[in-house]
C-alpha positions as CSV (number, residue, x, y, z in Angstrom):
1,X,37.2,-3.5,148.5
2,X,38.9,-5.8,146.0
3,X,36.4,-8.2,144.5
4,X,36.5,-11.5,146.4
5,X,35.4,-14.9,145.2
6,X,32.8,-15.4,142.4
7,X,29.3,-16.3,143.2
8,X,28.6,-19.9,142.0
9,X,25.5,-18.7,140.2
10,X,24.9,-19.1,136.4
11,X,21.9,-17.0,135.4
12,X,21.7,-18.8,132.1
13,X,21.5,-22.2,133.7
14,X,18.1,-23.7,132.8
15,X,17.8,-25.0,136.4
16,X,18.3,-21.5,137.8
17,X,15.9,-20.0,135.3
18,X,13.3,-22.6,136.2
19,X,13.7,-22.0,140.0
20,X,16.3,-19.5,141.2
21,X,15.2,-19.3,144.8
22,X,17.2,-22.3,146.2
23,X,20.4,-20.8,144.6
24,X,19.5,-17.4,146.0
25,X,19.1,-18.9,149.5
26,X,22.4,-20.7,149.4
27,X,24.2,-17.5,148.3
28,X,22.4,-15.3,150.8
29,X,23.5,-17.6,153.6
30,X,27.2,-16.9,152.6
31,X,26.9,-13.1,152.4
32,X,24.2,-10.6,151.5
33,X,26.4,-8.9,148.8
34,X,28.9,-10.8,146.7
35,X,31.0,-10.2,143.6
36,X,30.2,-12.1,140.5
37,X,33.3,-12.4,138.4
38,X,31.5,-13.6,135.2
39,X,29.1,-10.7,135.2
40,X,31.6,-8.1,136.5
41,X,29.3,-6.7,139.2
42,X,28.2,-7.0,142.7
43,X,24.9,-8.9,143.5
44,X,22.7,-7.9,146.5
45,X,20.9,-11.0,147.8
46,X,19.5,-9.5,151.0
47,X,16.4,-7.4,151.4
48,X,18.1,-4.7,153.5
49,X,21.0,-4.5,151.1
50,X,18.9,-4.4,147.9
51,X,16.6,-1.8,149.4
52,X,19.5,0.4,150.5
53,X,21.0,0.0,147.0
54,X,17.8,1.1,145.3
55,X,17.5,4.2,147.6
56,X,21.2,5.4,147.7
57,X,21.6,8.4,145.5
58,X,25.3,7.6,145.0
59,X,24.2,4.5,143.1
60,X,22.6,5.7,139.9
61,X,21.1,4.6,136.6
62,X,23.7,5.7,134.2
63,X,22.9,4.9,130.6
64,X,25.8,4.2,128.2
65,X,24.8,3.6,124.6
66,X,25.2,0.1,123.3
67,X,28.1,-0.2,120.9
68,X,28.5,0.1,118.0
69,X,26.2,3.1,118.2
70,X,25.2,3.0,114.6
71,X,23.9,-0.6,115.0
72,X,21.7,0.3,118.0
73,X,20.5,3.8,117.0
74,X,16.8,3.3,118.0
75,X,17.5,1.1,121.0
76,X,19.9,3.7,122.4
77,X,17.4,6.5,121.7
78,X,14.6,4.9,123.7
79,X,16.9,4.4,126.7
80,X,18.9,7.6,126.5
81,X,15.6,9.5,127.0
82,X,13.9,7.2,129.4
83,X,13.1,8.2,133.0
84,X,14.2,4.8,134.2
85,X,17.8,5.6,132.9
86,X,18.0,9.1,134.3
87,X,19.1,10.6,137.6
88,X,18.2,14.0,139.1
89,X,17.9,16.7,138.0
90,X,16.8,15.3,134.6
91,X,14.9,12.5,136.3
92,X,13.1,15.0,138.6
93,X,11.9,17.1,135.7
94,X,10.7,14.2,133.6
95,X,9.0,12.4,136.4
96,X,7.2,15.6,137.4
97,X,5.9,16.0,133.9
98,X,4.8,12.4,133.5
99,X,3.2,12.3,137.0
100,X,1.2,15.4,136.2
101,X,-0.3,13.6,133.2
102,X,-1.1,10.6,135.3
103,X,-2.7,12.8,137.9
104,X,-5.4,13.7,135.4
105,X,-7.2,10.5,136.5
106,X,-6.2,8.3,133.6
107,X,-5.9,5.2,135.8
108,X,-9.2,5.6,137.6
109,X,-10.9,6.5,134.3
110,X,-10.0,3.1,133.0
111,X,-10.9,1.0,136.0
112,X,-14.5,0.1,134.9
113,X,-13.3,-0.6,131.3
114,X,-10.5,-2.8,132.7
115,X,-12.9,-4.8,134.9
116,X,-15.3,-5.2,132.0
117,X,-12.5,-6.5,129.7
118,X,-11.3,-8.9,132.4
119,X,-14.8,-10.4,132.7
120,X,-15.1,-10.7,129.0
121,X,-11.8,-12.5,128.6
122,X,-12.6,-14.9,131.4
123,X,-16.0,-15.7,130.0
124,X,-14.4,-16.5,126.6
125,X,-11.9,-18.8,128.3
126,X,-14.6,-20.6,130.3
127,X,-16.7,-21.1,127.2
128,X,-13.7,-22.6,125.3
129,X,-12.7,-24.8,128.2
130,X,-16.1,-26.0,129.3
131,X,-14.7,-27.5,132.4
132,X,-12.8,-30.2,130.5
133,X,-10.6,-28.7,127.8
134,X,-7.3,-27.0,128.6
135,X,-6.9,-23.4,127.4
136,X,-3.9,-21.2,127.6
137,X,-4.4,-18.5,130.2
138,X,-1.4,-16.5,129.0
139,X,-2.6,-16.2,125.4
140,X,-6.3,-15.9,126.3
141,X,-6.0,-13.4,129.1
142,X,-2.7,-12.5,130.8
143,X,-1.1,-11.2,127.6
144,X,-4.2,-9.6,126.2
145,X,-5.5,-7.5,129.1
146,X,-2.4,-5.4,130.0
147,X,-1.5,-4.7,126.4
148,X,-5.1,-3.6,125.7
149,X,-5.1,-1.4,128.8
150,X,-1.8,0.3,127.9
151,X,-3.1,0.8,124.3
152,X,-6.3,2.3,125.6
153,X,-4.4,4.5,128.0
154,X,-2.2,5.8,125.2
155,X,-5.0,6.0,122.6
156,X,-3.5,3.4,120.2
157,X,-6.2,2.5,117.6
158,X,-7.5,-1.0,118.0
159,X,-6.3,-2.1,114.6
160,X,-2.7,-1.3,115.5
161,X,-2.7,-3.0,118.9
162,X,-1.4,-6.4,117.7
163,X,1.9,-4.7,116.8
164,X,2.7,-3.7,120.4
165,X,3.5,-6.9,122.2
166,X,5.8,-8.3,119.6
167,X,7.8,-5.1,119.6
168,X,8.0,-5.1,123.4
169,X,9.0,-8.8,123.6
170,X,11.8,-8.2,121.1
171,X,13.1,-5.1,123.0
172,X,13.1,-6.6,126.5
173,X,15.2,-9.6,125.4
174,X,18.1,-7.1,125.2
175,X,18.1,-7.0,129.1
176,X,19.1,-10.6,129.4
177,X,22.6,-12.1,129.7
178,X,24.1,-14.4,127.0
179,X,21.9,-12.9,124.2
180,X,22.7,-13.6,120.6
181,X,23.4,-11.3,117.6
182,X,20.1,-12.3,116.2
183,X,18.4,-11.2,119.5
184,X,20.1,-7.9,119.3
185,X,19.2,-7.3,115.7
186,X,15.6,-8.1,116.4
187,X,15.5,-5.7,119.4
188,X,16.9,-2.8,117.3
189,X,14.5,-3.5,114.4
190,X,11.6,-3.5,116.9
191,X,12.8,-0.3,118.5
192,X,13.0,1.4,115.2
193,X,9.5,0.4,114.1
194,X,8.1,1.3,117.5
195,X,9.7,4.8,117.5
196,X,8.5,5.5,114.0
197,X,5.0,4.4,114.9
198,X,4.8,6.6,118.0
199,X,6.2,9.6,116.2
200,X,3.3,9.2,113.7
201,X,0.8,8.8,116.6
202,X,2.1,11.9,118.4
203,X,1.9,14.0,115.1
204,X,-1.7,12.9,114.7
205,X,-2.6,13.8,118.3
206,X,-1.1,17.3,117.8
207,X,-3.7,17.8,115.1
208,X,-6.5,15.8,116.6
209,X,-6.1,15.6,120.4
210,X,-8.3,13.3,122.4
211,X,-8.6,12.3,126.1
212,X,-5.8,9.7,125.9
213,X,-2.4,10.0,127.6
214,X,-0.5,10.6,124.4
215,X,-2.7,13.7,123.7
216,X,-2.0,15.0,127.2
217,X,1.7,14.3,126.9
218,X,1.8,16.1,123.6
219,X,0.2,19.2,125.0
220,X,1.8,19.0,128.4
221,X,3.6,22.1,129.8
222,X,4.0,22.5,133.6
223,X,4.0,25.6,135.7
224,X,7.7,26.1,135.1
225,X,7.1,26.1,131.3
226,X,8.8,22.7,130.8
227,X,7.5,20.3,128.2
228,X,8.5,16.9,126.9
229,X,10.7,16.7,123.9
230,X,9.4,14.4,121.2
231,X,12.1,11.8,122.0
232,X,11.1,11.9,125.7
233,X,7.4,11.5,124.7
234,X,8.2,8.5,122.5
235,X,10.4,6.9,125.0
236,X,7.9,7.4,127.8
237,X,5.2,5.7,125.8
238,X,7.5,2.7,125.0
239,X,8.6,2.4,128.6
240,X,4.9,2.4,129.8
241,X,4.2,-0.5,127.4
242,X,7.4,-2.5,128.0
243,X,7.7,-2.1,131.7
244,X,4.0,-1.9,132.4
245,X,2.6,-4.8,130.5
246,X,5.6,-7.1,130.9
247,X,5.3,-6.9,134.7
248,X,1.5,-7.4,134.7
249,X,1.6,-10.3,132.2
250,X,4.2,-12.1,134.3
251,X,2.6,-11.4,137.7
252,X,-0.7,-12.8,136.3
253,X,1.0,-15.9,135.0
254,X,3.3,-16.5,137.9
255,X,0.6,-15.7,140.5
256,X,-2.0,-17.9,138.8
257,X,0.5,-20.8,138.7
258,X,1.3,-20.3,142.4
259,X,-2.4,-20.4,143.2
260,X,-3.0,-23.5,141.2
261,X,-0.1,-25.2,143.0
262,X,-1.5,-24.2,146.4
263,X,-5.1,-25.2,146.1
264,X,-5.7,-24.5,149.8
265,X,-4.7,-20.9,149.2
266,X,-7.0,-20.7,146.1
267,X,-9.9,-22.0,148.2
268,X,-9.1,-19.5,151.0
269,X,-9.2,-16.7,148.4
270,X,-12.5,-17.9,147.0
271,X,-14.0,-18.0,150.5
272,X,-12.7,-14.5,151.5
273,X,-12.6,-12.1,148.6
274,X,-11.3,-9.4,151.0
275,X,-7.9,-11.1,150.8
276,X,-7.5,-10.2,147.1
277,X,-5.4,-7.0,147.8
278,X,-2.9,-8.9,150.0
279,X,-3.0,-11.9,147.6
280,X,-1.8,-9.6,144.7
281,X,1.1,-8.3,146.8
282,X,2.0,-11.9,147.6
283,X,1.9,-12.9,143.9
284,X,4.5,-10.1,143.3
285,X,6.7,-11.1,146.3
286,X,6.6,-14.9,145.9
287,X,7.7,-15.0,142.2
288,X,8.9,-11.6,141.1
289,X,8.4,-10.7,137.5
290,X,11.7,-8.7,137.4
291,X,14.6,-10.4,139.0
292,X,17.5,-8.1,138.5
293,X,18.0,-4.3,138.5
294,X,21.4,-2.6,138.1
295,X,22.9,0.6,139.4
296,X,26.3,2.2,139.0
297,X,28.4,3.8,141.7
298,X,29.2,7.5,141.2
299,X,31.5,7.3,144.2
300,X,32.6,4.6,146.6
301,X,29.6,3.3,148.5
302,X,29.5,0.7,151.3
303,X,26.6,-1.7,150.9
304,X,26.2,-4.9,153.1
305,X,29.8,-4.7,154.3
306,X,31.5,-4.4,150.9
307,X,32.7,-1.3,149.1
308,X,31.2,-0.8,145.7
309,X,33.9,1.3,144.0
310,X,33.2,4.3,141.8
311,X,32.3,3.0,138.3
312,X,31.4,-0.5,139.5
313,X,27.9,-1.9,139.1
314,X,25.7,-3.5,141.7
315,X,22.5,-5.3,141.0
316,X,19.6,-5.9,143.3
317,X,18.3,-9.5,142.9
318,X,14.7,-8.6,143.7
319,X,13.4,-12.2,143.9
320,X,16.2,-13.0,146.4
321,X,15.4,-9.9,148.5
322,X,11.7,-10.8,148.4
323,X,12.5,-14.2,150.0
324,X,14.8,-12.9,152.7
325,X,14.0,-14.7,156.0
326,X,15.3,-11.7,157.9
327,X,12.2,-9.8,156.7
328,X,9.6,-12.4,155.6
329,X,8.3,-15.1,157.9
330,X,8.5,-18.5,156.2
331,X,9.6,-16.7,153.0
332,X,9.3,-19.8,150.8
333,X,5.6,-20.3,151.8
334,X,2.9,-18.8,149.6
335,X,0.3,-17.0,151.8
336,X,-2.5,-15.0,150.2
337,X,-3.2,-13.4,153.6
338,X,0.4,-12.2,154.2
339,X,-0.1,-8.8,155.9
340,X,3.5,-7.9,156.6
341,X,4.8,-7.8,153.0
342,X,7.3,-5.0,152.3
343,X,8.3,-6.5,148.9
344,X,10.4,-4.4,146.5
345,X,9.0,-5.7,143.3
346,X,8.2,-2.2,142.2
347,X,11.6,-0.9,143.2
348,X,12.3,1.8,145.8
349,X,13.4,5.4,146.0
350,X,13.2,7.8,143.1
351,X,12.9,5.0,140.6
352,X,9.8,3.4,142.2
353,X,7.6,2.2,139.4
354,X,5.3,5.1,138.2
355,X,2.9,2.5,136.8
356,X,2.4,0.6,140.0
357,X,-1.2,1.9,140.6
358,X,-2.2,0.9,137.0
359,X,-0.7,-2.6,137.5
360,X,-2.6,-3.1,140.7
361,X,-5.9,-2.1,139.0
362,X,-5.2,-4.6,136.2
363,X,-4.3,-7.4,138.6
364,X,-7.3,-6.9,140.8
365,X,-9.5,-7.0,137.7
366,X,-7.8,-10.1,136.4
367,X,-8.0,-12.2,139.6
368,X,-11.3,-10.8,140.6
369,X,-12.8,-12.0,137.3
370,X,-11.2,-15.4,137.6
371,X,-12.6,-15.9,141.1
372,X,-16.1,-14.4,140.3
373,X,-16.7,-16.1,137.0
374,X,-15.4,-19.6,137.6
375,X,-16.4,-22.4,139.9
376,X,-13.6,-24.8,138.9
377,X,-10.1,-23.7,138.1
378,X,-7.1,-26.1,137.8
379,X,-4.0,-26.8,135.8
380,X,-4.6,-28.4,132.4
381,X,-1.0,-29.5,131.8
382,X,2.6,-28.6,132.3
383,X,3.2,-24.8,132.0
384,X,6.2,-23.7,129.8
385,X,8.5,-21.2,131.3
386,X,10.2,-18.4,129.3
387,X,14.0,-19.2,129.0
388,X,15.1,-15.8,130.3
389,X,16.2,-14.9,133.8
390,X,15.9,-11.2,134.2
391,X,12.3,-11.0,133.0
392,X,10.7,-14.0,134.8
393,X,7.5,-15.4,133.4
394,X,5.7,-18.1,131.6
395,X,5.3,-18.8,127.9
396,X,2.2,-20.9,128.3
397,X,-0.1,-21.8,131.2
398,X,-2.7,-24.4,130.3
399,X,-5.8,-24.3,132.6
400,X,-9.2,-25.9,132.8
401,X,-12.0,-23.5,133.7
402,X,-15.6,-24.3,134.5
403,X,-18.7,-22.7,135.8
404,X,-21.8,-24.3,137.2
405,X,-24.2,-21.4,136.5
406,X,-24.1,-18.1,134.8
407,X,-22.2,-15.5,137.0
408,X,-24.0,-12.6,138.5
409,X,-23.5,-9.3,136.8
410,X,-23.3,-10.9,133.3
């Protein structure tokens, strides 16, 4: 199909960045899949269409190096070897290897440690707030916990952990539209430093292996005799940090803000802690941490009544799909007890997020600690949103936390 009219949607518009959902609803009412002339790709607004797009093997993740290649050597390396940017059979081989390492119980091994860390971070925030002073939940907890968890999982020494989030933040800004040359240079510099650091860590683990994931990935060899190359190992570790912690940080921030803006739902969750698992799925649906995920057609594919021609790109707008009224009752309502919730925040098909179980452990620990170790919990000022569209999150979230008595299990 020849591209039709452009979608009147500017993903760099501050109003759309602040709240894209009304614009999504208006566009979805016109057609579930539409061509965007400015971006040069199709956009899938509907849940059925986005889900089909993510599952259709004729729509692949096809990595093309950023040009000029010599300017983006490290950035290209960490994507060229990433499972997220591969299709079968390469994807199948790499996912099998990584999954076998995760199957050794790393996530469950960390659960008590994660829960203890969450309690400690909440207690520190409560002590600083004292029920009257605003403290930043992002800096004090949401940003700290997932980075610490990934670092613990990988076996990154504690002294090196402050390096990780700045590297990740710089790299993921390359996924946005309208980026500057300065942003690109910062991303390449961060990628180079990150790659060099992980090569050194992998070399050290070959000599002195431990019980961490890097040690297991270094020594990994499956029944077929396959092993990770060093570039694949380095890329896998970077992907776990970038994709893993960015999603958890932003679900924590976006979900907390939704709770604080819906005090009835917060009280409902306090009164029935059994709702926590469904609440976490609702946090992910209601304000998705990743808004856009691209695929490229390897042959002509029909999606939502349009033909995506070979070589064309199509992007699932995950936040739009997660608010599709054809799938979700009252999609713009925030409901911590929403039982029927087939959101696609973690993707679908062969690229379904391999770190989803770890993210859920982190989120359950975070919100469980907030509920268990506070008696008062409210906004302490206006939150500041990050200015990017694709990775949707907050820059600051001021809250006031209080506690009437010492919590049980202190």
